[in-house]
N, CA, C and O atoms as a GROMACS GRO file, in nm:
protein
  592
    1MET      N    1   0.086  -0.117  -0.002
    1MET     CA    2  -0.010   0.016  -0.014
    1MET      C    3   0.082   0.121   0.004
    1MET      O    4   0.051   0.227  -0.050
    2ARG      N    5   0.203   0.116   0.075
    2ARG     CA    6   0.285   0.244   0.072
    2ARG      C    7   0.337   0.282  -0.052
    2ARG      O    8   0.371   0.398  -0.073
    3TYR      N    9   0.347   0.178  -0.149
    3TYR     CA   10   0.412   0.213  -0.290
    3TYR      C   11   0.305   0.290  -0.361
    3TYR      O   12   0.341   0.358  -0.458
    4PHE      N   13   0.193   0.289  -0.331
    4PHE     CA   14   0.073   0.359  -0.398
    4PHE      C   15   0.100   0.514  -0.364
    4PHE      O   16   0.084   0.600  -0.450
    5TYR      N   17   0.145   0.547  -0.219
    5TYR     CA   18   0.158   0.690  -0.204
    5TYR      C   19   0.277   0.753  -0.265
    5TYR      O   20   0.276   0.876  -0.269
    6VAL      N   21   0.370   0.695  -0.309
    6VAL     CA   22   0.481   0.761  -0.371
    6VAL      C   23   0.437   0.823  -0.505
    6VAL      O   24   0.460   0.943  -0.519
    7PRO      N   25   0.377   0.756  -0.604
    7PRO     CA   26   0.332   0.828  -0.718
    7PRO      C   27   0.224   0.930  -0.682
    7PRO      O   28   0.218   1.034  -0.748
    8VAL      N   29   0.147   0.911  -0.591
    8VAL     CA   30   0.038   1.006  -0.560
    8VAL      C   31   0.116   1.133  -0.500
    8VAL      O   32   0.081   1.246  -0.534
    9VAL      N   33   0.200   1.118  -0.429
    9VAL     CA   34   0.270   1.237  -0.362
    9VAL      C   35   0.337   1.319  -0.475
    9VAL      O   36   0.324   1.440  -0.488
   10ALA      N   37   0.411   1.240  -0.552
   10ALA     CA   38   0.488   1.299  -0.671
   10ALA      C   39   0.390   1.383  -0.762
   10ALA      O   40   0.413   1.501  -0.790
   11LEU      N   41   0.287   1.321  -0.802
   11LEU     CA   42   0.187   1.397  -0.880
   11LEU      C   43   0.124   1.511  -0.818
   11LEU      O   44   0.106   1.612  -0.886
   12VAL      N   45   0.085   1.506  -0.689
   12VAL     CA   46   0.049   1.613  -0.623
   12VAL      C   47   0.154   1.741  -0.623
   12VAL      O   48   0.124   1.857  -0.650
   13GLY      N   49   0.267   1.698  -0.591
   13GLY     CA   50   0.405   1.795  -0.587
   13GLY      C   51   0.398   1.850  -0.713
   13GLY      O   52   0.394   1.973  -0.716
   14LEU      N   53   0.395   1.779  -0.839
   14LEU     CA   54   0.400   1.824  -0.968
   14LEU      C   55   0.284   1.931  -0.995
   14LEU      O   56   0.307   2.046  -1.034
   15LEU      N   57   0.174   1.886  -0.973
   15LEU     CA   58   0.051   1.979  -1.010
   15LEU      C   59   0.067   2.109  -0.911
   15LEU      O   60   0.042   2.221  -0.956
   16ALA      N   61   0.106   2.094  -0.785
   16ALA     CA   62   0.134   2.221  -0.696
   16ALA      C   63   0.211   2.335  -0.755
   16ALA      O   64   0.192   2.453  -0.726
   17GLY      N   65   0.315   2.283  -0.854
   17GLY     CA   66   0.403   2.394  -0.909
   17GLY      C   67   0.368   2.429  -1.051
   17GLY      O   68   0.441   2.504  -1.116
   18CYS      N   69   0.251   2.371  -1.102
   18CYS     CA   70   0.223   2.394  -1.241
   18CYS      C   71   0.196   2.557  -1.270
   18CYS      O   72   0.224   2.603  -1.381
   19ASP      N   73   0.149   2.629  -1.180
   19ASP     CA   74   0.112   2.766  -1.198
   19ASP      C   75   0.226   2.849  -1.146
   19ASP      O   76   0.207   2.970  -1.141
   20ALA      N   77   0.337   2.802  -1.108
   20ALA     CA   78   0.447   2.870  -1.055
   20ALA      C   79   0.504   2.990  -1.145
   20ALA      O   80   0.576   3.075  -1.094
   21ASP      N   81   0.470   2.994  -1.283
   21ASP     CA   82   0.536   3.091  -1.365
   21ASP      C   83   0.412   3.194  -1.396
   21ASP      O   84   0.429   3.279  -1.483
   22LYS      N   85   0.297   3.187  -1.329
   22LYS     CA   86   0.194   3.282  -1.341
   22LYS      C   87   0.210   3.405  -1.254
   22LYS      O   88   0.241   3.396  -1.136
   23ASN      N   89   0.187   3.521  -1.316
   23ASN     CA   90   0.184   3.640  -1.245
   23ASN      C   91   0.066   3.643  -1.159
   23ASN      O   92  -0.041   3.601  -1.203
   24ILE      N   93   0.078   3.695  -1.028
   24ILE     CA   94  -0.045   3.731  -0.936
   24ILE      C   95  -0.068   3.865  -0.934
   24ILE      O   96   0.018   3.934  -0.880
   25ASN      N   97  -0.182   3.928  -0.987
   25ASN     CA   98  -0.207   4.065  -0.976
   25ASN      C   99  -0.250   4.098  -0.834
   25ASN      O  100  -0.345   4.037  -0.785
   26VAL      N  101  -0.188   4.187  -0.768
   26VAL     CA  102  -0.225   4.215  -0.622
   26VAL      C  103  -0.302   4.332  -0.628
   26VAL      O  104  -0.278   4.413  -0.717
   27ALA      N  105  -0.395   4.355  -0.543
   27ALA     CA  106  -0.483   4.467  -0.546
   27ALA      C  107  -0.425   4.603  -0.550
   27ALA      O  108  -0.321   4.626  -0.487
   28ALA      N  109  -0.485   4.696  -0.620
   28ALA     CA  110  -0.428   4.826  -0.651
   28ALA      C  111  -0.340   4.876  -0.552
   28ALA      O  112  -0.379   4.869  -0.435
   29ASN      N  113  -0.230   4.924  -0.577
   29ASN     CA  114  -0.136   4.990  -0.485
   29ASN      C  115  -0.134   5.144  -0.518
   29ASN      O  116  -0.083   5.183  -0.623
   30SER      N  117  -0.186   5.226  -0.433
   30SER     CA  118  -0.208   5.360  -0.454
   30SER      C  119  -0.088   5.449  -0.413
   30SER      O  120  -0.104   5.570  -0.397
   31TYR      N  121   0.035   5.387  -0.395
   31TYR     CA  122   0.143   5.450  -0.354
   31TYR      C  123   0.232   5.471  -0.463
   31TYR      O  124   0.339   5.412  -0.469
   32CYS      N  125   0.188   5.561  -0.558
   32CYS     CA  126   0.278   5.596  -0.671
   32CYS      C  127   0.228   5.738  -0.712
   32CYS      O  128   0.118   5.785  -0.684
   33SER      N  129   0.333   5.800  -0.788
   33SER     CA  130   0.317   5.932  -0.831
   33SER      C  131   0.376   5.948  -0.959
   33SER      O  132   0.496   5.927  -0.975
   34LEU      N  133   0.291   5.986  -1.062
   34LEU     CA  134   0.342   6.028  -1.196
   34LEU      C  135   0.383   6.173  -1.191
   34LEU      O  136   0.295   6.258  -1.184
   35ASP      N  137   0.518   6.211  -1.195
   35ASP     CA  138   0.562   6.347  -1.185
   35ASP      C  139   0.563   6.408  -1.329
   35ASP      O  140   0.532   6.526  -1.349
   36ASN      N  141   0.602   6.318  -1.435
   36ASN     CA  142   0.612   6.378  -1.569
   36ASN      C  143   0.546   6.268  -1.647
   36ASN      O  144   0.582   6.151  -1.631
   37PRO      N  145   0.454   6.300  -1.728
   37PRO     CA  146   0.403   6.438  -1.767
   37PRO      C  147   0.309   6.482  -1.645
   37PRO      O  148   0.253   6.403  -1.569
   38ALA      N  149   0.303   6.612  -1.640
   38ALA     CA  150   0.207   6.665  -1.540
   38ALA      C  151   0.062   6.651  -1.578
   38ALA      O  152   0.027   6.614  -1.690
   39ALA      N  153  -0.023   6.683  -1.476
   39ALA     CA  154  -0.184   6.674  -1.527
   39ALA      C  155  -0.207   6.778  -1.632
   39ALA      O  156  -0.148   6.886  -1.629
   40SER      N  157  -0.298   6.743  -1.732
   40SER     CA  158  -0.341   6.817  -1.842
   40SER      C  159  -0.217   6.857  -1.930
   40SER      O  160  -0.223   6.963  -1.993
   41ALA      N  161  -0.118   6.786  -1.936
   41ALA     CA  162  -0.006   6.822  -2.034
   41ALA      C  163  -0.036   6.782  -2.152
   41ALA      O  164  -0.120   6.693  -2.164
   42GLN      N  165   0.023   6.836  -2.259
   42GLN     CA  166   0.015   6.780  -2.394
   42GLN      C  167   0.155   6.733  -2.450
   42GLN      O  168   0.247   6.808  -2.480
   43VAL      N  169   0.154   6.595  -2.459
   43VAL     CA  170   0.262   6.519  -2.491
   43VAL      C  171   0.271   6.505  -2.663
   43VAL      O  172   0.174   6.456  -2.721
   44VAL      N  173   0.363   6.538  -2.723
   44VAL     CA  174   0.379   6.512  -2.867
   44VAL      C  175   0.402   6.360  -2.906
   44VAL      O  176   0.493   6.299  -2.850
   45ALA      N  177   0.329   6.303  -2.993
   45ALA     CA  178   0.344   6.158  -3.018
   45ALA      C  179   0.476   6.128  -3.107
   45ALA      O  180   0.471   6.107  -3.228
   46THR      N  181   0.582   6.129  -3.040
   46THR     CA  182   0.705   6.105  -3.100
   46THR      C  183   0.774   5.958  -3.038
   46THR      O  184   0.719   5.908  -2.940
   47LYS      N  185   0.872   5.903  -3.084
   47LYS     CA  186   0.938   5.772  -3.049
   47LYS      C  187   0.956   5.779  -2.900
   47LYS      O  188   0.921   5.690  -2.822
   48LYS      N  189   1.018   5.900  -2.864
   48LYS     CA  190   1.092   5.902  -2.727
   48LYS      C  191   0.981   5.972  -2.642
   48LYS      O  192   0.938   6.082  -2.676
   49PHE      N  193   0.935   5.904  -2.527
   49PHE     CA  194   0.842   5.947  -2.420
   49PHE      C  195   0.898   5.909  -2.311
   49PHE      O  196   0.919   5.788  -2.302
   50GLU      N  197   0.933   5.983  -2.214
   50GLU     CA  198   1.007   5.958  -2.088
   50GLU      C  199   0.923   5.981  -1.965
   50GLU      O  200   0.958   6.079  -1.900
   51PRO      N  201   0.817   5.911  -1.917
   51PRO     CA  202   0.760   5.940  -1.795
   51PRO      C  203   0.831   5.896  -1.697
   51PRO      O  204   0.903   5.795  -1.703
   52TRP      N  205   0.813   5.986  -1.577
   52TRP     CA  206   0.900   5.943  -1.446
   52TRP      C  207   0.815   5.985  -1.316
   52TRP      O  208   0.725   6.069  -1.326
   53GLY      N  209   0.841   5.932  -1.214
   53GLY     CA  210   0.779   5.964  -1.086
   53GLY      C  211   0.844   5.871  -0.985
   53GLY      O  212   0.966   5.852  -0.989
   54TRP      N  213   0.757   5.804  -0.882
   54TRP     CA  214   0.811   5.733  -0.783
   54TRP      C  215   0.695   5.620  -0.761
   54TRP      O  216   0.585   5.636  -0.815
   55ALA      N  217   0.719   5.518  -0.690
   55ALA     CA  218   0.638   5.405  -0.649
   55ALA      C  219   0.680   5.311  -0.567
   55ALA      O  220   0.796   5.272  -0.586
   56TYR      N  221   0.605   5.251  -0.460
   56TYR     CA  222   0.666   5.177  -0.367
   56TYR      C  223   0.545   5.065  -0.318
   56TYR      O  224   0.428   5.093  -0.341
   57ASN      N  225   0.577   4.952  -0.257
   57ASN     CA  226   0.496   4.872  -0.213
   57ASN      C  227   0.457   4.899  -0.062
   57ASN      O  228   0.528   4.855   0.028
   58LYS      N  229   0.343   4.972  -0.038
   58LYS     CA  230   0.305   5.013   0.097
   58LYS      C  231   0.293   4.900   0.195
   58LYS      O  232   0.342   4.905   0.308
   59ALA      N  233   0.225   4.796   0.144
   59ALA     CA  234   0.209   4.676   0.243
   59ALA      C  235   0.333   4.641   0.304
   59ALA      O  236   0.317   4.614   0.423
   60ASP      N  237   0.445   4.631   0.267
   60ASP     CA  238   0.560   4.578   0.331
   60ASP      C  239   0.668   4.688   0.332
   60ASP      O  240   0.773   4.671   0.395
   61GLY      N  241   0.642   4.804   0.260
   61GLY     CA  242   0.760   4.914   0.253
   61GLY      C  243   0.870   4.884   0.156
   61GLY      O  244   0.974   4.949   0.153
   62SER      N  245   0.843   4.773   0.069
   62SER     CA  246   0.956   4.739  -0.018
   62SER      C  247   0.948   4.816  -0.149
   62SER      O  248   0.845   4.876  -0.182
   63ILE      N  249   1.047   4.815  -0.217
   63ILE     CA  250   1.048   4.878  -0.353
   63ILE      C  251   1.099   4.762  -0.454
   63ILE      O  252   1.217   4.731  -0.467
   64PRO      N  253   0.999   4.709  -0.516
   64PRO     CA  254   1.007   4.616  -0.607
   64PRO      C  255   1.112   4.666  -0.736
   64PRO      O  256   1.100   4.772  -0.797
   65LYS      N  257   1.206   4.572  -0.756
   65LYS     CA  258   1.309   4.624  -0.846
   65LYS      C  259   1.252   4.653  -0.994
   65LYS      O  260   1.288   4.752  -1.059
   66ASP      N  261   1.160   4.558  -1.041
   66ASP     CA  262   1.126   4.550  -1.189
   66ASP      C  263   1.001   4.661  -1.192
   66ASP      O  264   0.910   4.659  -1.109
   67VAL      N  265   1.010   4.747  -1.288
   67VAL     CA  266   0.903   4.835  -1.310
   67VAL      C  267   0.862   4.856  -1.459
   67VAL      O  268   0.943   4.895  -1.543
   68THR      N  269   0.730   4.829  -1.488
   68THR     CA  270   0.682   4.845  -1.621
   68THR      C  271   0.570   4.950  -1.623
   68THR      O  272   0.482   4.951  -1.538
   69LEU      N  273   0.578   5.047  -1.730
   69LEU     CA  274   0.471   5.135  -1.739
   69LEU      C  275   0.368   5.107  -1.848
   69LEU      O  276   0.411   5.071  -1.958
   70GLU      N  277   0.242   5.118  -1.829
   70GLU     CA  278   0.141   5.099  -1.930
   70GLU      C  279   0.083   5.227  -1.968
   70GLU      O  280   0.044   5.303  -1.880
   71LEU      N  281   0.073   5.259  -2.097
   71LEU     CA  282  -0.004   5.366  -2.131
   71LEU      C  283  -0.155   5.327  -2.169
   71LEU      O  284  -0.188   5.249  -2.258
   72VAL      N  285  -0.241   5.401  -2.081
   72VAL     CA  286  -0.393   5.357  -2.077
   72VAL      C  287  -0.462   5.464  -2.164
   72VAL      O  288  -0.436   5.583  -2.148
   73ALA      N  289  -0.547   5.422  -2.252
   73ALA     CA  290  -0.662   5.501  -2.320
   73ALA      C  291  -0.760   5.533  -2.250
   73ALA      O  292  -0.778   5.463  -2.150
   74SER      N  293  -0.840   5.629  -2.272
   74SER     CA  294  -0.968   5.669  -2.210
   74SER      C  295  -1.059   5.561  -2.174
   74SER      O  296  -1.118   5.552  -2.066
   75ASP      N  297  -1.070   5.458  -2.298
   75ASP     CA  298  -1.161   5.350  -2.280
   75ASP      C  299  -1.087   5.238  -2.189
   75ASP      O  300  -1.148   5.131  -2.179
   76LYS      N  301  -0.983   5.247  -2.132
   76LYS     CA  302  -0.914   5.156  -2.032
   76LYS      C  303  -0.833   5.059  -2.112
   76LYS      O  304  -0.791   4.959  -2.052
   77THR      N  305  -0.805   5.073  -2.237
   77THR     CA  306  -0.725   4.989  -2.293
   77THR      C  307  -0.579   5.022  -2.279
   77THR      O  308  -0.538   5.138  -2.268
   78VAL      N  309  -0.508   4.923  -2.280
   78VAL     CA  310  -0.356   4.938  -2.276
   78VAL      C  311  -0.292   4.954  -2.423
   78VAL      O  312  -0.284   4.856  -2.498
   79VAL      N  313  -0.249   5.073  -2.459
   79VAL     CA  314  -0.212   5.089  -2.604
   79VAL      C  315  -0.052   5.094  -2.617
   79VAL      O  316  -0.002   5.090  -2.729
   80ALA      N  317   0.018   5.101  -2.516
   80ALA     CA  318   0.168   5.089  -2.532
   80ALA      C  319   0.216   5.056  -2.388
   80ALA      O  320   0.155   5.088  -2.287
   81THR      N  321   0.337   4.986  -2.391
   81THR     CA  322   0.402   4.956  -2.285
   81THR      C  323   0.551   4.991  -2.273
   81THR      O  324   0.609   4.993  -2.381
   82GLY      N  325   0.625   5.019  -2.166
   82GLY     CA  326   0.756   5.057  -2.170
   82GLY      C  327   0.812   5.013  -2.033
   82GLY      O  328   0.744   4.990  -1.933
   83THR      N  329   0.948   5.003  -2.044
   83THR     CA  330   1.037   4.962  -1.908
   83THR      C  331   1.069   5.076  -1.827
   83THR      O  332   1.069   5.186  -1.883
   84ALA      N  333   1.092   5.069  -1.727
   84ALA     CA  334   1.146   5.174  -1.638
   84ALA      C  335   1.256   5.122  -1.538
   84ALA      O  336   1.263   5.008  -1.492
   85ALA      N  337   1.336   5.220  -1.515
   85ALA     CA  338   1.450   5.198  -1.420
   85ALA      C  339   1.436   5.273  -1.295
   85ALA      O  340   1.379   5.382  -1.291
   86ARG      N  341   1.487   5.217  -1.195
   86ARG     CA  342   1.475   5.265  -1.058
   86ARG      C  343   1.563   5.390  -1.054
   86ARG      O  344   1.668   5.385  -1.118
   87THR      N  345   1.538   5.487  -0.995
   87THR     CA  346   1.613   5.612  -0.989
   87THR      C  347   1.601   5.677  -0.825
   87THR      O  348   1.504   5.659  -0.752
   88SER      N  349   1.713   5.747  -0.794
   88SER     CA  350   1.720   5.795  -0.651
   88SER      C  351   1.617   5.909  -0.647
   88SER      O  352   1.613   5.999  -0.731
   89ARG      N  353   1.532   5.896  -0.541
   89ARG     CA  354   1.431   6.010  -0.509
   89ARG      C  355   1.453   6.044  -0.360
   89ARG      O  356   1.374   6.000  -0.276
   90THR      N  357   1.559   6.120  -0.324
   90THR     CA  358   1.574   6.155  -0.167
   90THR      C  359   1.462   6.226  -0.135
   90THR      O  360   1.427   6.209  -0.018
   91ASP      N  361   1.386   6.308  -0.207
   91ASP     CA  362   1.265   6.392  -0.174
   91ASP      C  363   1.153   6.300  -0.124
   91ASP      O  364   1.076   6.331  -0.033
   92VAL      N  365   1.151   6.186  -0.191
   92VAL     CA  366   1.034   6.084  -0.151
   92VAL      C  367   1.065   6.034  -0.012
   92VAL      O  368   0.980   6.029   0.077
   93ALA      N  369   1.205   5.993   0.006
   93ALA     CA  370   1.242   5.938   0.132
   93ALA      C  371   1.216   6.043   0.238
   93ALA      O  372   1.157   6.008   0.340
   94GLN      N  373   1.252   6.158   0.224
   94GLN     CA  374   1.225   6.271   0.330
   94GLN      C  375   1.084   6.307   0.346
   94GLN      O  376   1.046   6.347   0.455
   95ALA      N  377   1.001   6.297   0.248
   95ALA     CA  378   0.857   6.339   0.262
   95ALA      C  379   0.797   6.227   0.328
   95ALA      O  380   0.697   6.261   0.392
   96PHE      N  381   0.827   6.096   0.335
   96PHE     CA  382   0.770   5.980   0.406
   96PHE      C  383   0.839   5.973   0.547
   96PHE      O  384   0.782   5.907   0.634
   97SER      N  385   0.958   6.035   0.577
   97SER     CA  386   1.042   5.994   0.676
   97SER      C  387   1.077   5.859   0.670
   97SER      O  388   1.069   5.791   0.772
   98LYS      N  389   1.116   5.806   0.558
   98LYS     CA  390   1.153   5.664   0.545
   98LYS      C  391   1.284   5.657   0.450
   98LYS      O  392   1.263   5.644   0.329
   99PRO      N  393   1.411   5.665   0.495
   99PRO     CA  394   1.534   5.659   0.420
   99PRO      C  395   1.528   5.534   0.340
   99PRO      O  396   1.606   5.536   0.244
  100ASP      N  397   1.459   5.430   0.352
  100ASP     CA  398   1.466   5.314   0.262
  100ASP      C  399   1.399   5.341   0.139
  100ASP      O  400   1.416   5.261   0.047
  101LEU      N  401   1.325   5.442   0.124
  101LEU     CA  402   1.258   5.463   0.002
  101LEU      C  403   1.316   5.551  -0.102
  101LEU      O  404   1.254   5.597  -0.199
  102GLU      N  405   1.462   5.575  -0.067
  102GLU     CA  406   1.547   5.666  -0.152
  102GLU      C  407   1.535   5.612  -0.312
  102GLU      O  408   1.527   5.693  -0.405
  103MET      N  409   1.534   5.490  -0.330
  103MET     CA  410   1.557   5.443  -0.455
  103MET      C  411   1.396   5.402  -0.509
  103MET      O  412   1.377   5.312  -0.590
  104ALA      N  413   1.306   5.470  -0.460
  104ALA     CA  414   1.136   5.443  -0.502
  104ALA      C  415   1.129   5.513  -0.643
  104ALA      O  416   1.036   5.478  -0.715
  105GLY      N  417   1.210   5.599  -0.686
  105GLY     CA  418   1.183   5.674  -0.823
  105GLY      C  419   1.192   5.568  -0.932
  105GLY      O  420   1.241   5.456  -0.916
  106PHE      N  421   1.142   5.612  -1.041
  106PHE     CA  422   1.147   5.543  -1.177
  106PHE      C  423   1.147   5.652  -1.277
  106PHE      O  424   1.090   5.761  -1.266
  107GLY      N  425   1.224   5.604  -1.386
  107GLY     CA  426   1.236   5.685  -1.500
  107GLY      C  427   1.211   5.576  -1.620
  107GLY      O  428   1.280   5.475  -1.628
  108GLY      N  429   1.111   5.604  -1.708
  108GLY     CA  430   1.071   5.500  -1.817
  108GLY      C  431   1.113   5.567  -1.948
  108GLY      O  432   1.154   5.682  -1.965
  109ASN      N  433   1.093   5.474  -2.030
  109ASN     CA  434   1.101   5.506  -2.189
  109ASN      C  435   0.994   5.424  -2.259
  109ASN      O  436   0.978   5.304  -2.236
  110MET      N  437   0.918   5.497  -2.347
  110MET     CA  438   0.803   5.455  -2.420
  110MET      C  439   0.802   5.487  -2.574
  110MET      O  440   0.830   5.604  -2.600
  111ASP      N  441   0.777   5.417  -2.666
  111ASP     CA  442   0.761   5.456  -2.799
  111ASP      C  443   0.608   5.482  -2.822
  111ASP      O  444   0.527   5.389  -2.819
  112ILE      N  445   0.572   5.610  -2.843
  112ILE     CA  446   0.447   5.630  -2.861
  112ILE      C  447   0.394   5.692  -2.984
  112ILE      O  448   0.283   5.743  -2.995
  113SER      N  449   0.499   5.681  -3.093
  113SER     CA  450   0.489   5.721  -3.227
  113SER      C  451   0.353   5.678  -3.287
  113SER      O  452   0.294   5.762  -3.355
  114ALA      N  453   0.299   5.560  -3.269
  114ALA     CA  454   0.204   5.501  -3.336
  114ALA      C  455   0.069   5.528  -3.260
  114ALA      O  456  -0.038   5.488  -3.308
  115VAL      N  457   0.074   5.593  -3.145
  115VAL     CA  458  -0.048   5.624  -3.061
  115VAL      C  459  -0.124   5.724  -3.101
  115VAL      O  460  -0.073   5.833  -3.128
  116LYS      N  461  -0.254   5.701  -3.112
  116LYS     CA  462  -0.358   5.802  -3.174
  116LYS      C  463  -0.374   5.920  -3.067
  116LYS      O  464  -0.363   5.894  -2.948
  117PRO      N  465  -0.398   6.041  -3.108
  117PRO     CA  466  -0.400   6.157  -3.018
  117PRO      C  467  -0.528   6.134  -2.930
  117PRO      O  468  -0.626   6.073  -2.972
  118GLY      N  469  -0.517   6.187  -2.806
  118GLY     CA  470  -0.639   6.157  -2.725
  118GLY      C  471  -0.593   6.174  -2.567
  118GLY      O  472  -0.482   6.222  -2.543
  119GLU      N  473  -0.660   6.143  -2.486
  119GLU     CA  474  -0.643   6.156  -2.351
  119GLU      C  475  -0.591   6.009  -2.294
  119GLU      O  476  -0.644   5.903  -2.330
  120TYR      N  477  -0.485   6.018  -2.206
  120TYR     CA  478  -0.422   5.896  -2.160
  120TYR      C  479  -0.398   5.919  -2.016
  120TYR      O  480  -0.407   6.030  -1.962
  121SER      N  481  -0.365   5.803  -1.953
  121SER     CA  482  -0.295   5.792  -1.812
  121SER      C  483  -0.203   5.675  -1.816
  121SER      O  484  -0.195   5.604  -1.917
  122ILE      N  485  -0.129   5.652  -1.702
  122ILE     CA  486  -0.038   5.568  -1.708
  122ILE      C  487  -0.063   5.471  -1.569
  122ILE      O  488  -0.108   5.514  -1.463
  123ASN      N  489  -0.026   5.342  -1.592
  123ASN     CA  490  -0.039   5.234  -1.489
  123ASN      C  491   0.116   5.202  -1.459
  123ASN      O  492   0.197   5.164  -1.544
  124VAL      N  493   0.141   5.222  -1.332
  124VAL     CA  494   0.283   5.178  -1.289
  124VAL      C  495   0.261   5.024  -1.233
  124VAL      O  496   0.186   4.994  -1.140
  125ILE      N  497   0.331   4.947  -1.298
  125ILE     CA  498   0.336   4.801  -1.259
  125ILE      C  499   0.464   4.756  -1.196
  125ILE      O  500   0.562   4.742  -1.270
  126GLN      N  501   0.473   4.732  -1.069
  126GLN     CA  502   0.598   4.689  -1.002
  126GLN      C  503   0.579   4.525  -0.974
  126GLN      O  504   0.480   4.473  -0.922
  127GLN      N  505   0.695   4.460  -1.022
  127GLN     CA  506   0.680   4.331  -1.002
  127GLN      C  507   0.791   4.284  -0.909
  127GLN      O  508   0.906   4.329  -0.913
  128ASP      N  509   0.746   4.188  -0.823
  128ASP     CA  510   0.831   4.123  -0.726
  128ASP      C  511   0.798   3.984  -0.743
  128ASP      O  512   0.689   3.945  -0.699
  129GLY      N  513   0.884   3.898  -0.805
  129GLY     CA  514   0.858   3.752  -0.834
  129GLY      C  515   0.740   3.747  -0.909
  129GLY      O  516   0.728   3.804  -1.018
  130PRO      N  517   0.648   3.678  -0.852
  130PRO     CA  518   0.530   3.658  -0.951
  130PRO      C  519   0.408   3.759  -0.900
  130PRO      O  520   0.296   3.757  -0.951
  131ARG      N  521   0.440   3.835  -0.805
  131ARG     CA  522   0.340   3.925  -0.747
  131ARG      C  523   0.357   4.077  -0.843
  131ARG      O  524   0.466   4.132  -0.856
  132ARG      N  525   0.257   4.117  -0.893
  132ARG     CA  526   0.243   4.250  -0.957
  132ARG      C  527   0.153   4.342  -0.890
  132ARG      O  528   0.034   4.319  -0.865
  133TYR      N  529   0.232   4.470  -0.859
  133TYR     CA  530   0.147   4.560  -0.781
  133TYR      C  531   0.114   4.671  -0.878
  133TYR      O  532   0.206   4.733  -0.930
  134VAL      N  533  -0.002   4.698  -0.903
  134VAL     CA  534  -0.063   4.782  -1.003
  134VAL      C  535  -0.100   4.913  -0.943
  134VAL      O  536  -0.182   4.910  -0.851
  135CYS      N  537  -0.051   5.028  -0.982
  135CYS     CA  538  -0.085   5.164  -0.936
  135CYS      C  539  -0.127   5.229  -1.048
  135CYS      O  540  -0.041   5.248  -1.134
  136ALA      N  541  -0.264   5.275  -1.072
  136ALA     CA  542  -0.330   5.346  -1.172
  136ALA      C  543  -0.316   5.490  -1.136
  136ALA      O  544  -0.391   5.538  -1.050
  137SER      N  545  -0.219   5.567  -1.200
  137SER     CA  546  -0.203   5.706  -1.159
  137SER      C  547  -0.331   5.786  -1.213
  137SER      O  548  -0.386   5.758  -1.319
  138PRO      N  549  -0.369   5.882  -1.132
  138PRO     CA  550  -0.485   5.964  -1.162
  138PRO      C  551  -0.447   6.060  -1.248
  138PRO      O  552  -0.539   6.123  -1.300
  139ILE      N  553  -0.318   6.092  -1.283
  139ILE     CA  554  -0.294   6.201  -1.376
  139ILE      C  555  -0.342   6.170  -1.519
  139ILE      O  556  -0.308   6.065  -1.571
  140LYS      N  557  -0.418   6.256  -1.582
  140LYS     CA  558  -0.461   6.253  -1.713
  140LYS      C  559  -0.385   6.348  -1.803
  140LYS      O  560  -0.368   6.463  -1.763
  141PHE      N  561  -0.338   6.313  -1.918
  141PHE     CA  562  -0.260   6.391  -2.015
  141PHE      C  563  -0.310   6.375  -2.146
  141PHE      O  564  -0.378   6.276  -2.169
  142LYS      N  565  -0.286   6.456  -2.235
  142LYS     CA  566  -0.314   6.446  -2.389
  142LYS      C  567  -0.201   6.412  -2.460
  142LYS      O  568  -0.093   6.467  -2.438
  143ILE      N  569  -0.217   6.320  -2.550
  143ILE     CA  570  -0.114   6.300  -2.662
  143ILE      C  571  -0.161   6.369  -2.778
  143ILE      O  572  -0.277   6.353  -2.817
  144VAL      N  573  -0.068   6.455  -2.843
  144VAL     CA  574  -0.121   6.526  -2.967
  144VAL      C  575  -0.018   6.480  -3.092
  144VAL      O  576   0.098   6.445  -3.072
  145ALA      N  577  -0.074   6.484  -3.212
  145ALA     CA  578   0.001   6.451  -3.326
  145ALA      C  579   0.108   6.561  -3.347
  145ALA      O  580   0.088   6.681  -3.335
  146PRO      N  581   0.229   6.500  -3.379
  146PRO     CA  582   0.343   6.618  -3.418
  146PRO      C  583   0.306   6.711  -3.523
  146PRO      O  584   0.232   6.670  -3.613
  147LYS      N  585   0.348   6.828  -3.523
  147LYS     CA  586   0.328   6.921  -3.623
  147LYS      C  587   0.408   6.874  -3.755
  147LYS      O  588   0.521   6.827  -3.753
  148ALA      N  589   0.332   6.894  -3.864
  148ALA     CA  590   0.394   6.877  -3.989
  148ALA      C  591   0.515   6.971  -4.033
  148ALA      O  592   0.570   6.955  -4.142
   0.00000   0.00000   0.00000
């Protein structure tokens, strides 16, 4: 009878890890700020768009290393994505009186040359292993066509 348990235990162990590579979206994390572009700004649709700001995981005070930015249209569809790098933000650390938040800043790069003119916002996605912390910035800005 005990020989039966070995394959069953192995199968259960295998199945337990079958979704290990799946991302887990964690409830919205409102601890972020999009500092550029500013609210109501007009951004010209060129290849180089560099949004920046700060974000961290308030639940445990951590700063997930990986940051991705999503450009979100007014109908809530994601129309472009870009990567971001962590940057030093001593002003954030001082504002929250938490020295550990110095590297909560981010600076991104996104190609928006194919994006249609309209009103947009940015989602800041912080990734820590399989956990994704999503912060929907309330900042709305307009993307306009380049002048001919």
